[in-house]
mmCIF entry with sequence, helices, sheets and N, C-alpha, C, O atoms, coordinates in Angstrom:
data_MODEL
# 
_entry.id   MODEL 
# 
_entity.id                         1 
_entity.type                       polymer 
_entity.pdbx_number_of_molecules   1 
# 
_entity_poly.entity_id                      1 
_entity_poly.type                           'polypeptide(L)' 
_entity_poly.nstd_linkage                   no 
_entity_poly.nstd_monomer                   no 
_entity_poly.pdbx_seq_one_letter_code       REYISTYIPPHIRTELIKTLYKSLEYRHAGVNEIVRRLAKVFIIPRLRAKI 
_entity_poly.pdbx_seq_one_letter_code_can   REYISTYIPPHIRTELIKTLYKSLEYRHAGVNEIVRRLAKVFIIPRLRAKI 
_entity_poly.pdbx_strand_id                 A 
# 
loop_
_entity_poly_seq.entity_id 
_entity_poly_seq.num 
_entity_poly_seq.mon_id 
_entity_poly_seq.hetero 
1 1  ARG n 
1 2  GLU n 
1 3  TYR n 
1 4  ILE n 
1 5  SER n 
1 6  THR n 
1 7  TYR n 
1 8  ILE n 
1 9  PRO n 
1 10 PRO n 
1 11 HIS n 
1 12 ILE n 
1 13 ARG n 
1 14 THR n 
1 15 GLU n 
1 16 LEU n 
1 17 ILE n 
1 18 LYS n 
1 19 THR n 
1 20 LEU n 
1 21 TYR n 
1 22 LYS n 
1 23 SER n 
1 24 LEU n 
1 25 GLU n 
1 26 TYR n 
1 27 ARG n 
1 28 HIS n 
1 29 ALA n 
1 30 GLY n 
1 31 VAL n 
1 32 ASN n 
1 33 GLU n 
1 34 ILE n 
1 35 VAL n 
1 36 ARG n 
1 37 ARG n 
1 38 LEU n 
1 39 ALA n 
1 40 LYS n 
1 41 VAL n 
1 42 PHE n 
1 43 ILE n 
1 44 ILE n 
1 45 PRO n 
1 46 ARG n 
1 47 LEU n 
1 48 ARG n 
1 49 ALA n 
1 50 LYS n 
1 51 ILE n 
# 
_struct_asym.id          A 
_struct_asym.entity_id   1 
# 
loop_
_struct_conf.conf_type_id 
_struct_conf.id 
_struct_conf.pdbx_PDB_helix_id 
_struct_conf.beg_label_comp_id 
_struct_conf.beg_label_asym_id 
_struct_conf.beg_label_seq_id 
_struct_conf.pdbx_beg_PDB_ins_code 
_struct_conf.end_label_comp_id 
_struct_conf.end_label_asym_id 
_struct_conf.end_label_seq_id 
_struct_conf.pdbx_end_PDB_ins_code 
_struct_conf.beg_auth_comp_id 
_struct_conf.beg_auth_asym_id 
_struct_conf.beg_auth_seq_id 
_struct_conf.end_auth_comp_id 
_struct_conf.end_auth_asym_id 
_struct_conf.end_auth_seq_id 
_struct_conf.pdbx_PDB_helix_class 
_struct_conf.details 
_struct_conf.pdbx_PDB_helix_length 
HELX_P HELX_P1 AA1 PRO A 10 ? LYS A 22 ? PRO A 10 LYS A 22 1 ? 13 
HELX_P HELX_P2 AA2 VAL A 31 ? VAL A 41 ? VAL A 31 VAL A 41 1 ? 11 
HELX_P HELX_P3 AA3 LEU A 47 ? LYS A 50 ? LEU A 47 LYS A 50 1 ? 4  
# 
_struct_conf_type.id          HELX_P 
_struct_conf_type.criteria    ? 
_struct_conf_type.reference   ? 
# 
_struct_sheet.id               AA1 
_struct_sheet.type             ? 
_struct_sheet.number_strands   2 
_struct_sheet.details          ? 
# 
_struct_sheet_order.sheet_id     AA1 
_struct_sheet_order.range_id_1   1 
_struct_sheet_order.range_id_2   2 
_struct_sheet_order.offset       ? 
_struct_sheet_order.sense        parallel 
# 
loop_
_struct_sheet_range.sheet_id 
_struct_sheet_range.id 
_struct_sheet_range.beg_label_comp_id 
_struct_sheet_range.beg_label_asym_id 
_struct_sheet_range.beg_label_seq_id 
_struct_sheet_range.pdbx_beg_PDB_ins_code 
_struct_sheet_range.end_label_comp_id 
_struct_sheet_range.end_label_asym_id 
_struct_sheet_range.end_label_seq_id 
_struct_sheet_range.pdbx_end_PDB_ins_code 
_struct_sheet_range.beg_auth_comp_id 
_struct_sheet_range.beg_auth_asym_id 
_struct_sheet_range.beg_auth_seq_id 
_struct_sheet_range.end_auth_comp_id 
_struct_sheet_range.end_auth_asym_id 
_struct_sheet_range.end_auth_seq_id 
AA1 1 THR A 6  ? TYR A 7  ? THR A 6  TYR A 7  
AA1 2 PHE A 42 ? ILE A 43 ? PHE A 42 ILE A 43 
# 
loop_
_atom_site.group_PDB 
_atom_site.id 
_atom_site.type_symbol 
_atom_site.label_atom_id 
_atom_site.label_alt_id 
_atom_site.label_comp_id 
_atom_site.label_asym_id 
_atom_site.label_entity_id 
_atom_site.label_seq_id 
_atom_site.pdbx_PDB_ins_code 
_atom_site.Cartn_x 
_atom_site.Cartn_y 
_atom_site.Cartn_z 
_atom_site.occupancy 
_atom_site.B_iso_or_equiv 
_atom_site.pdbx_formal_charge 
_atom_site.auth_seq_id 
_atom_site.auth_comp_id 
_atom_site.auth_asym_id 
_atom_site.auth_atom_id 
_atom_site.pdbx_PDB_model_num 
ATOM 1   N N  . ARG A 1 1  ? 149.055 193.624 125.015 1.00 0.00 ? 1  ARG A N  1 
ATOM 2   C CA . ARG A 1 1  ? 148.767 195.048 124.926 1.00 0.00 ? 1  ARG A CA 1 
ATOM 3   C C  . ARG A 1 1  ? 149.931 195.743 124.240 1.00 0.00 ? 1  ARG A C  1 
ATOM 4   O O  . ARG A 1 1  ? 151.089 195.533 124.600 1.00 0.00 ? 1  ARG A O  1 
ATOM 5   N N  . GLU A 1 2  ? 149.625 196.559 123.265 1.00 0.00 ? 2  GLU A N  1 
ATOM 6   C CA . GLU A 1 2  ? 150.660 197.269 122.526 1.00 0.00 ? 2  GLU A CA 1 
ATOM 7   C C  . GLU A 1 2  ? 150.736 198.722 122.979 1.00 0.00 ? 2  GLU A C  1 
ATOM 8   O O  . GLU A 1 2  ? 149.736 199.338 123.347 1.00 0.00 ? 2  GLU A O  1 
ATOM 9   N N  . TYR A 1 3  ? 151.941 199.240 122.939 1.00 0.00 ? 3  TYR A N  1 
ATOM 10  C CA . TYR A 1 3  ? 152.177 200.632 123.317 1.00 0.00 ? 3  TYR A CA 1 
ATOM 11  C C  . TYR A 1 3  ? 152.880 201.339 122.173 1.00 0.00 ? 3  TYR A C  1 
ATOM 12  O O  . TYR A 1 3  ? 153.634 200.720 121.422 1.00 0.00 ? 3  TYR A O  1 
ATOM 13  N N  . ILE A 1 4  ? 152.640 202.607 122.041 1.00 0.00 ? 4  ILE A N  1 
ATOM 14  C CA . ILE A 1 4  ? 153.382 203.425 121.092 1.00 0.00 ? 4  ILE A CA 1 
ATOM 15  C C  . ILE A 1 4  ? 154.420 204.180 121.907 1.00 0.00 ? 4  ILE A C  1 
ATOM 16  O O  . ILE A 1 4  ? 154.077 204.928 122.823 1.00 0.00 ? 4  ILE A O  1 
ATOM 17  N N  . SER A 1 5  ? 155.686 203.982 121.570 1.00 0.00 ? 5  SER A N  1 
ATOM 18  C CA . SER A 1 5  ? 156.768 204.624 122.314 1.00 0.00 ? 5  SER A CA 1 
ATOM 19  C C  . SER A 1 5  ? 157.223 205.889 121.614 1.00 0.00 ? 5  SER A C  1 
ATOM 20  O O  . SER A 1 5  ? 157.183 205.988 120.388 1.00 0.00 ? 5  SER A O  1 
ATOM 21  N N  . THR A 1 6  ? 157.652 206.841 122.401 1.00 0.00 ? 6  THR A N  1 
ATOM 22  C CA . THR A 1 6  ? 158.142 208.112 121.903 1.00 0.00 ? 6  THR A CA 1 
ATOM 23  C C  . THR A 1 6  ? 159.636 208.197 122.142 1.00 0.00 ? 6  THR A C  1 
ATOM 24  O O  . THR A 1 6  ? 160.105 207.963 123.256 1.00 0.00 ? 6  THR A O  1 
ATOM 25  N N  . TYR A 1 7  ? 160.385 208.530 121.102 1.00 0.00 ? 7  TYR A N  1 
ATOM 26  C CA . TYR A 1 7  ? 161.831 208.706 121.242 1.00 0.00 ? 7  TYR A CA 1 
ATOM 27  C C  . TYR A 1 7  ? 162.092 210.027 121.951 1.00 0.00 ? 7  TYR A C  1 
ATOM 28  O O  . TYR A 1 7  ? 161.526 211.060 121.594 1.00 0.00 ? 7  TYR A O  1 
ATOM 29  N N  . ILE A 1 8  ? 162.958 209.982 122.962 1.00 0.00 ? 8  ILE A N  1 
ATOM 30  C CA . ILE A 1 8  ? 163.311 211.180 123.719 1.00 0.00 ? 8  ILE A CA 1 
ATOM 31  C C  . ILE A 1 8  ? 164.712 211.626 123.308 1.00 0.00 ? 8  ILE A C  1 
ATOM 32  O O  . ILE A 1 8  ? 165.667 210.870 123.485 1.00 0.00 ? 8  ILE A O  1 
ATOM 33  N N  . PRO A 1 9  ? 164.859 212.831 122.764 1.00 0.00 ? 9  PRO A N  1 
ATOM 34  C CA . PRO A 1 9  ? 166.173 213.332 122.356 1.00 0.00 ? 9  PRO A CA 1 
ATOM 35  C C  . PRO A 1 9  ? 167.118 213.446 123.554 1.00 0.00 ? 9  PRO A C  1 
ATOM 36  O O  . PRO A 1 9  ? 166.674 213.702 124.673 1.00 0.00 ? 9  PRO A O  1 
ATOM 37  N N  . PRO A 1 10 ? 168.407 213.259 123.323 1.00 0.00 ? 10 PRO A N  1 
ATOM 38  C CA . PRO A 1 10 ? 169.391 213.270 124.418 1.00 0.00 ? 10 PRO A CA 1 
ATOM 39  C C  . PRO A 1 10 ? 169.356 214.517 125.290 1.00 0.00 ? 10 PRO A C  1 
ATOM 40  O O  . PRO A 1 10 ? 169.560 214.424 126.501 1.00 0.00 ? 10 PRO A O  1 
ATOM 41  N N  . HIS A 1 11 ? 169.103 215.670 124.709 1.00 0.00 ? 11 HIS A N  1 
ATOM 42  C CA . HIS A 1 11 ? 169.193 216.912 125.482 1.00 0.00 ? 11 HIS A CA 1 
ATOM 43  C C  . HIS A 1 11 ? 168.075 217.085 126.515 1.00 0.00 ? 11 HIS A C  1 
ATOM 44  O O  . HIS A 1 11 ? 168.162 217.980 127.355 1.00 0.00 ? 11 HIS A O  1 
ATOM 45  N N  . ILE A 1 12 ? 167.028 216.253 126.477 1.00 0.00 ? 12 ILE A N  1 
ATOM 46  C CA . ILE A 1 12 ? 165.979 216.378 127.498 1.00 0.00 ? 12 ILE A CA 1 
ATOM 47  C C  . ILE A 1 12 ? 165.794 215.113 128.343 1.00 0.00 ? 12 ILE A C  1 
ATOM 48  O O  . ILE A 1 12 ? 164.956 215.104 129.245 1.00 0.00 ? 12 ILE A O  1 
ATOM 49  N N  . ARG A 1 13 ? 166.545 214.062 128.076 1.00 0.00 ? 13 ARG A N  1 
ATOM 50  C CA . ARG A 1 13 ? 166.374 212.789 128.795 1.00 0.00 ? 13 ARG A CA 1 
ATOM 51  C C  . ARG A 1 13 ? 166.574 212.917 130.295 1.00 0.00 ? 13 ARG A C  1 
ATOM 52  O O  . ARG A 1 13 ? 165.734 212.466 131.073 1.00 0.00 ? 13 ARG A O  1 
ATOM 53  N N  . THR A 1 14 ? 167.677 213.526 130.710 1.00 0.00 ? 14 THR A N  1 
ATOM 54  C CA . THR A 1 14 ? 167.989 213.611 132.135 1.00 0.00 ? 14 THR A CA 1 
ATOM 55  C C  . THR A 1 14 ? 166.907 214.367 132.887 1.00 0.00 ? 14 THR A C  1 
ATOM 56  O O  . THR A 1 14 ? 166.476 213.934 133.956 1.00 0.00 ? 14 THR A O  1 
ATOM 57  N N  . GLU A 1 15 ? 166.472 215.470 132.350 1.00 0.00 ? 15 GLU A N  1 
ATOM 58  C CA . GLU A 1 15 ? 165.433 216.264 133.018 1.00 0.00 ? 15 GLU A CA 1 
ATOM 59  C C  . GLU A 1 15 ? 164.113 215.502 133.078 1.00 0.00 ? 15 GLU A C  1 
ATOM 60  O O  . GLU A 1 15 ? 163.417 215.555 134.092 1.00 0.00 ? 15 GLU A O  1 
ATOM 61  N N  . LEU A 1 16 ? 163.762 214.803 132.018 1.00 0.00 ? 16 LEU A N  1 
ATOM 62  C CA . LEU A 1 16 ? 162.539 214.005 132.008 1.00 0.00 ? 16 LEU A CA 1 
ATOM 63  C C  . LEU A 1 16 ? 162.596 212.919 133.077 1.00 0.00 ? 16 LEU A C  1 
ATOM 64  O O  . LEU A 1 16 ? 161.640 212.743 133.833 1.00 0.00 ? 16 LEU A O  1 
ATOM 65  N N  . ILE A 1 17 ? 163.698 212.198 133.144 1.00 0.00 ? 17 ILE A N  1 
ATOM 66  C CA . ILE A 1 17 ? 163.845 211.128 134.129 1.00 0.00 ? 17 ILE A CA 1 
ATOM 67  C C  . ILE A 1 17 ? 163.774 211.689 135.543 1.00 0.00 ? 17 ILE A C  1 
ATOM 68  O O  . ILE A 1 17 ? 163.102 211.114 136.399 1.00 0.00 ? 17 ILE A O  1 
ATOM 69  N N  . LYS A 1 18 ? 164.451 212.792 135.799 1.00 0.00 ? 18 LYS A N  1 
ATOM 70  C CA . LYS A 1 18 ? 164.414 213.410 137.134 1.00 0.00 ? 18 LYS A CA 1 
ATOM 71  C C  . LYS A 1 18 ? 162.993 213.820 137.509 1.00 0.00 ? 18 LYS A C  1 
ATOM 72  O O  . LYS A 1 18 ? 162.545 213.578 138.629 1.00 0.00 ? 18 LYS A O  1 
ATOM 73  N N  . THR A 1 19 ? 162.298 214.434 136.577 1.00 0.00 ? 19 THR A N  1 
ATOM 74  C CA . THR A 1 19 ? 160.940 214.893 136.843 1.00 0.00 ? 19 THR A CA 1 
ATOM 75  C C  . THR A 1 19 ? 160.010 213.725 137.146 1.00 0.00 ? 19 THR A C  1 
ATOM 76  O O  . THR A 1 19 ? 159.237 213.774 138.104 1.00 0.00 ? 19 THR A O  1 
ATOM 77  N N  . LEU A 1 20 ? 160.084 212.685 136.339 1.00 0.00 ? 20 LEU A N  1 
ATOM 78  C CA . LEU A 1 20 ? 159.223 211.527 136.565 1.00 0.00 ? 20 LEU A CA 1 
ATOM 79  C C  . LEU A 1 20 ? 159.593 210.795 137.849 1.00 0.00 ? 20 LEU A C  1 
ATOM 80  O O  . LEU A 1 20 ? 158.715 210.347 138.586 1.00 0.00 ? 20 LEU A O  1 
ATOM 81  N N  . TYR A 1 21 ? 160.879 210.675 138.114 1.00 0.00 ? 21 TYR A N  1 
ATOM 82  C CA . TYR A 1 21 ? 161.345 209.971 139.312 1.00 0.00 ? 21 TYR A CA 1 
ATOM 83  C C  . TYR A 1 21 ? 160.835 210.649 140.578 1.00 0.00 ? 21 TYR A C  1 
ATOM 84  O O  . TYR A 1 21 ? 160.539 209.980 141.568 1.00 0.00 ? 21 TYR A O  1 
ATOM 85  N N  . LYS A 1 22 ? 160.733 211.976 140.548 1.00 0.00 ? 22 LYS A N  1 
ATOM 86  C CA . LYS A 1 22 ? 160.286 212.735 141.717 1.00 0.00 ? 22 LYS A CA 1 
ATOM 87  C C  . LYS A 1 22 ? 158.760 212.827 141.820 1.00 0.00 ? 22 LYS A C  1 
ATOM 88  O O  . LYS A 1 22 ? 158.237 213.249 142.851 1.00 0.00 ? 22 LYS A O  1 
ATOM 89  N N  . SER A 1 23 ? 158.054 212.443 140.775 1.00 0.00 ? 23 SER A N  1 
ATOM 90  C CA . SER A 1 23 ? 156.595 212.563 140.787 1.00 0.00 ? 23 SER A CA 1 
ATOM 91  C C  . SER A 1 23 ? 155.975 211.556 141.753 1.00 0.00 ? 23 SER A C  1 
ATOM 92  O O  . SER A 1 23 ? 156.571 210.522 142.056 1.00 0.00 ? 23 SER A O  1 
ATOM 93  N N  . LEU A 1 24 ? 154.791 211.864 142.224 1.00 0.00 ? 24 LEU A N  1 
ATOM 94  C CA . LEU A 1 24 ? 154.103 210.986 143.172 1.00 0.00 ? 24 LEU A CA 1 
ATOM 95  C C  . LEU A 1 24 ? 153.845 209.599 142.595 1.00 0.00 ? 24 LEU A C  1 
ATOM 96  O O  . LEU A 1 24 ? 153.914 208.601 143.313 1.00 0.00 ? 24 LEU A O  1 
ATOM 97  N N  . GLU A 1 25 ? 153.552 209.536 141.314 1.00 0.00 ? 25 GLU A N  1 
ATOM 98  C CA . GLU A 1 25 ? 153.243 208.252 140.678 1.00 0.00 ? 25 GLU A CA 1 
ATOM 99  C C  . GLU A 1 25 ? 154.440 207.299 140.697 1.00 0.00 ? 25 GLU A C  1 
ATOM 100 O O  . GLU A 1 25 ? 154.258 206.086 140.798 1.00 0.00 ? 25 GLU A O  1 
ATOM 101 N N  . TYR A 1 26 ? 155.650 207.829 140.603 1.00 0.00 ? 26 TYR A N  1 
ATOM 102 C CA . TYR A 1 26 ? 156.847 207.000 140.525 1.00 0.00 ? 26 TYR A CA 1 
ATOM 103 C C  . TYR A 1 26 ? 157.605 206.910 141.843 1.00 0.00 ? 26 TYR A C  1 
ATOM 104 O O  . TYR A 1 26 ? 158.528 206.104 141.965 1.00 0.00 ? 26 TYR A O  1 
ATOM 105 N N  . ARG A 1 27 ? 157.239 207.714 142.824 1.00 0.00 ? 27 ARG A N  1 
ATOM 106 C CA . ARG A 1 27 ? 157.961 207.760 144.094 1.00 0.00 ? 27 ARG A CA 1 
ATOM 107 C C  . ARG A 1 27 ? 157.954 206.390 144.765 1.00 0.00 ? 27 ARG A C  1 
ATOM 108 O O  . ARG A 1 27 ? 156.914 205.738 144.852 1.00 0.00 ? 27 ARG A O  1 
ATOM 109 N N  . HIS A 1 28 ? 159.098 205.967 145.229 1.00 0.00 ? 28 HIS A N  1 
ATOM 110 C CA . HIS A 1 28 ? 159.290 204.706 145.950 1.00 0.00 ? 28 HIS A CA 1 
ATOM 111 C C  . HIS A 1 28 ? 158.991 203.473 145.103 1.00 0.00 ? 28 HIS A C  1 
ATOM 112 O O  . HIS A 1 28 ? 158.748 202.400 145.654 1.00 0.00 ? 28 HIS A O  1 
ATOM 113 N N  . ALA A 1 29 ? 159.004 203.601 143.792 1.00 0.00 ? 29 ALA A N  1 
ATOM 114 C CA . ALA A 1 29 ? 158.691 202.463 142.928 1.00 0.00 ? 29 ALA A CA 1 
ATOM 115 C C  . ALA A 1 29 ? 159.875 201.520 142.766 1.00 0.00 ? 29 ALA A C  1 
ATOM 116 O O  . ALA A 1 29 ? 159.680 200.345 142.455 1.00 0.00 ? 29 ALA A O  1 
ATOM 117 N N  . GLY A 1 30 ? 161.092 202.001 142.968 1.00 0.00 ? 30 GLY A N  1 
ATOM 118 C CA . GLY A 1 30 ? 162.275 201.170 142.746 1.00 0.00 ? 30 GLY A CA 1 
ATOM 119 C C  . GLY A 1 30 ? 162.729 201.276 141.303 1.00 0.00 ? 30 GLY A C  1 
ATOM 120 O O  . GLY A 1 30 ? 161.946 201.594 140.409 1.00 0.00 ? 30 GLY A O  1 
ATOM 121 N N  . VAL A 1 31 ? 163.999 201.006 141.095 1.00 0.00 ? 31 VAL A N  1 
ATOM 122 C CA . VAL A 1 31 ? 164.600 201.175 139.765 1.00 0.00 ? 31 VAL A CA 1 
ATOM 123 C C  . VAL A 1 31 ? 163.942 200.265 138.736 1.00 0.00 ? 31 VAL A C  1 
ATOM 124 O O  . VAL A 1 31 ? 163.602 200.719 137.643 1.00 0.00 ? 31 VAL A O  1 
ATOM 125 N N  . ASN A 1 32 ? 163.755 198.985 139.064 1.00 0.00 ? 32 ASN A N  1 
ATOM 126 C CA . ASN A 1 32 ? 163.175 198.055 138.087 1.00 0.00 ? 32 ASN A CA 1 
ATOM 127 C C  . ASN A 1 32 ? 161.787 198.494 137.635 1.00 0.00 ? 32 ASN A C  1 
ATOM 128 O O  . ASN A 1 32 ? 161.467 198.434 136.448 1.00 0.00 ? 32 ASN A O  1 
ATOM 129 N N  . GLU A 1 33 ? 160.980 198.927 138.565 1.00 0.00 ? 33 GLU A N  1 
ATOM 130 C CA . GLU A 1 33 ? 159.623 199.357 138.226 1.00 0.00 ? 33 GLU A CA 1 
ATOM 131 C C  . GLU A 1 33 ? 159.643 200.651 137.414 1.00 0.00 ? 33 GLU A C  1 
ATOM 132 O O  . GLU A 1 33 ? 158.861 200.808 136.477 1.00 0.00 ? 33 GLU A O  1 
ATOM 133 N N  . ILE A 1 34 ? 160.519 201.561 137.763 1.00 0.00 ? 34 ILE A N  1 
ATOM 134 C CA . ILE A 1 34 ? 160.621 202.816 137.011 1.00 0.00 ? 34 ILE A CA 1 
ATOM 135 C C  . ILE A 1 34 ? 161.075 202.538 135.584 1.00 0.00 ? 34 ILE A C  1 
ATOM 136 O O  . ILE A 1 34 ? 160.525 203.103 134.638 1.00 0.00 ? 34 ILE A O  1 
ATOM 137 N N  . VAL A 1 35 ? 162.068 201.678 135.423 1.00 0.00 ? 35 VAL A N  1 
ATOM 138 C CA . VAL A 1 35 ? 162.539 201.314 134.079 1.00 0.00 ? 35 VAL A CA 1 
ATOM 139 C C  . VAL A 1 35 ? 161.400 200.679 133.288 1.00 0.00 ? 35 VAL A C  1 
ATOM 140 O O  . VAL A 1 35 ? 161.192 201.015 132.122 1.00 0.00 ? 35 VAL A O  1 
ATOM 141 N N  . ARG A 1 36 ? 160.667 199.770 133.908 1.00 0.00 ? 36 ARG A N  1 
ATOM 142 C CA . ARG A 1 36 ? 159.557 199.093 133.232 1.00 0.00 ? 36 ARG A CA 1 
ATOM 143 C C  . ARG A 1 36 ? 158.504 200.101 132.766 1.00 0.00 ? 36 ARG A C  1 
ATOM 144 O O  . ARG A 1 36 ? 158.046 200.046 131.625 1.00 0.00 ? 36 ARG A O  1 
ATOM 145 N N  . ARG A 1 37 ? 158.130 201.007 133.645 1.00 0.00 ? 37 ARG A N  1 
ATOM 146 C CA . ARG A 1 37 ? 157.100 201.998 133.295 1.00 0.00 ? 37 ARG A CA 1 
ATOM 147 C C  . ARG A 1 37 ? 157.561 202.952 132.201 1.00 0.00 ? 37 ARG A C  1 
ATOM 148 O O  . ARG A 1 37 ? 156.823 203.224 131.254 1.00 0.00 ? 37 ARG A O  1 
ATOM 149 N N  . LEU A 1 38 ? 158.777 203.457 132.332 1.00 0.00 ? 38 LEU A N  1 
ATOM 150 C CA . LEU A 1 38 ? 159.283 204.406 131.332 1.00 0.00 ? 38 LEU A CA 1 
ATOM 151 C C  . LEU A 1 38 ? 159.468 203.735 129.978 1.00 0.00 ? 38 LEU A C  1 
ATOM 152 O O  . LEU A 1 38 ? 159.193 204.342 128.943 1.00 0.00 ? 38 LEU A O  1 
ATOM 153 N N  . ALA A 1 39 ? 159.933 202.482 129.974 1.00 0.00 ? 39 ALA A N  1 
ATOM 154 C CA . ALA A 1 39 ? 160.185 201.774 128.719 1.00 0.00 ? 39 ALA A CA 1 
ATOM 155 C C  . ALA A 1 39 ? 158.893 201.502 127.945 1.00 0.00 ? 39 ALA A C  1 
ATOM 156 O O  . ALA A 1 39 ? 158.933 201.311 126.729 1.00 0.00 ? 39 ALA A O  1 
ATOM 157 N N  . LYS A 1 40 ? 157.762 201.483 128.626 1.00 0.00 ? 40 LYS A N  1 
ATOM 158 C CA . LYS A 1 40 ? 156.480 201.299 127.943 1.00 0.00 ? 40 LYS A CA 1 
ATOM 159 C C  . LYS A 1 40 ? 156.111 202.510 127.094 1.00 0.00 ? 40 LYS A C  1 
ATOM 160 O O  . LYS A 1 40 ? 155.418 202.386 126.085 1.00 0.00 ? 40 LYS A O  1 
ATOM 161 N N  . VAL A 1 41 ? 156.580 203.671 127.512 1.00 0.00 ? 41 VAL A N  1 
ATOM 162 C CA . VAL A 1 41 ? 156.133 204.916 126.886 1.00 0.00 ? 41 VAL A CA 1 
ATOM 163 C C  . VAL A 1 41 ? 157.226 205.622 126.091 1.00 0.00 ? 41 VAL A C  1 
ATOM 164 O O  . VAL A 1 41 ? 156.952 206.239 125.062 1.00 0.00 ? 41 VAL A O  1 
ATOM 165 N N  . PHE A 1 42 ? 158.469 205.528 126.570 1.00 0.00 ? 42 PHE A N  1 
ATOM 166 C CA . PHE A 1 42 ? 159.564 206.280 125.970 1.00 0.00 ? 42 PHE A CA 1 
ATOM 167 C C  . PHE A 1 42 ? 160.679 205.370 125.468 1.00 0.00 ? 42 PHE A C  1 
ATOM 168 O O  . PHE A 1 42 ? 160.913 204.294 126.018 1.00 0.00 ? 42 PHE A O  1 
ATOM 169 N N  . ILE A 1 43 ? 161.351 205.809 124.432 1.00 0.00 ? 43 ILE A N  1 
ATOM 170 C CA . ILE A 1 43 ? 162.554 205.140 123.952 1.00 0.00 ? 43 ILE A CA 1 
ATOM 171 C C  . ILE A 1 43 ? 163.726 205.968 124.451 1.00 0.00 ? 43 ILE A C  1 
ATOM 172 O O  . ILE A 1 43 ? 163.983 207.066 123.957 1.00 0.00 ? 43 ILE A O  1 
ATOM 173 N N  . ILE A 1 44 ? 164.434 205.429 125.437 1.00 0.00 ? 44 ILE A N  1 
ATOM 174 C CA . ILE A 1 44 ? 165.588 206.116 126.016 1.00 0.00 ? 44 ILE A CA 1 
ATOM 175 C C  . ILE A 1 44 ? 166.734 205.105 126.077 1.00 0.00 ? 44 ILE A C  1 
ATOM 176 O O  . ILE A 1 44 ? 166.752 204.240 126.953 1.00 0.00 ? 44 ILE A O  1 
ATOM 177 N N  . PRO A 1 45 ? 167.683 205.210 125.156 1.00 0.00 ? 45 PRO A N  1 
ATOM 178 C CA . PRO A 1 45 ? 168.812 204.283 125.175 1.00 0.00 ? 45 PRO A CA 1 
ATOM 179 C C  . PRO A 1 45 ? 169.536 204.304 126.521 1.00 0.00 ? 45 PRO A C  1 
ATOM 180 O O  . PRO A 1 45 ? 169.737 205.366 127.110 1.00 0.00 ? 45 PRO A O  1 
ATOM 181 N N  . ARG A 1 46 ? 169.922 203.131 126.997 1.00 0.00 ? 46 ARG A N  1 
ATOM 182 C CA . ARG A 1 46 ? 170.645 202.942 128.268 1.00 0.00 ? 46 ARG A CA 1 
ATOM 183 C C  . ARG A 1 46 ? 169.869 203.554 129.438 1.00 0.00 ? 46 ARG A C  1 
ATOM 184 O O  . ARG A 1 46 ? 170.450 204.187 130.320 1.00 0.00 ? 46 ARG A O  1 
ATOM 185 N N  . LEU A 1 47 ? 168.572 203.357 129.430 1.00 0.00 ? 47 LEU A N  1 
ATOM 186 C CA . LEU A 1 47 ? 167.689 203.932 130.445 1.00 0.00 ? 47 LEU A CA 1 
ATOM 187 C C  . LEU A 1 47 ? 168.102 203.534 131.858 1.00 0.00 ? 47 LEU A C  1 
ATOM 188 O O  . LEU A 1 47 ? 168.207 204.393 132.733 1.00 0.00 ? 47 LEU A O  1 
ATOM 189 N N  . ARG A 1 48 ? 168.334 202.252 132.090 1.00 0.00 ? 48 ARG A N  1 
ATOM 190 C CA . ARG A 1 48 ? 168.681 201.779 133.437 1.00 0.00 ? 48 ARG A CA 1 
ATOM 191 C C  . ARG A 1 48 ? 169.924 202.490 133.969 1.00 0.00 ? 48 ARG A C  1 
ATOM 192 O O  . ARG A 1 48 ? 169.968 202.841 135.148 1.00 0.00 ? 48 ARG A O  1 
ATOM 193 N N  . ALA A 1 49 ? 170.912 202.706 133.145 1.00 0.00 ? 49 ALA A N  1 
ATOM 194 C CA . ALA A 1 49 ? 172.149 203.371 133.577 1.00 0.00 ? 49 ALA A CA 1 
ATOM 195 C C  . ALA A 1 49 ? 171.898 204.832 133.952 1.00 0.00 ? 49 ALA A C  1 
ATOM 196 O O  . ALA A 1 49 ? 172.631 205.395 134.765 1.00 0.00 ? 49 ALA A O  1 
ATOM 197 N N  . LYS A 1 50 ? 170.889 205.437 133.379 1.00 0.00 ? 50 LYS A N  1 
ATOM 198 C CA . LYS A 1 50 ? 170.603 206.847 133.658 1.00 0.00 ? 50 LYS A CA 1 
ATOM 199 C C  . LYS A 1 50 ? 169.841 207.042 134.962 1.00 0.00 ? 50 LYS A C  1 
ATOM 200 O O  . LYS A 1 50 ? 169.851 208.132 135.533 1.00 0.00 ? 50 LYS A O  1 
ATOM 201 N N  . ILE A 1 51 ? 169.183 205.991 135.432 1.00 0.00 ? 51 ILE A N  1 
ATOM 202 C CA . ILE A 1 51 ? 168.432 206.088 136.684 1.00 0.00 ? 51 ILE A CA 1 
ATOM 203 C C  . ILE A 1 51 ? 169.365 205.748 137.816 1.00 0.00 ? 51 ILE A C  1 
ATOM 204 O O  . ILE A 1 51 ? 168.956 205.762 138.978 1.00 0.00 ? 51 ILE A O  1 
# 
């Protein structure tokens, strides 16, 4: 399965990650699962370090 990823500019990355992390869909998913899900949709350099 192929995905089209969207590059997220640095000035909105932190807010995007916080918003998604707090959402019901991502709640209690764990860091590995959150990284996996976000990486399918977004291009965020050093994503794991930001979570």
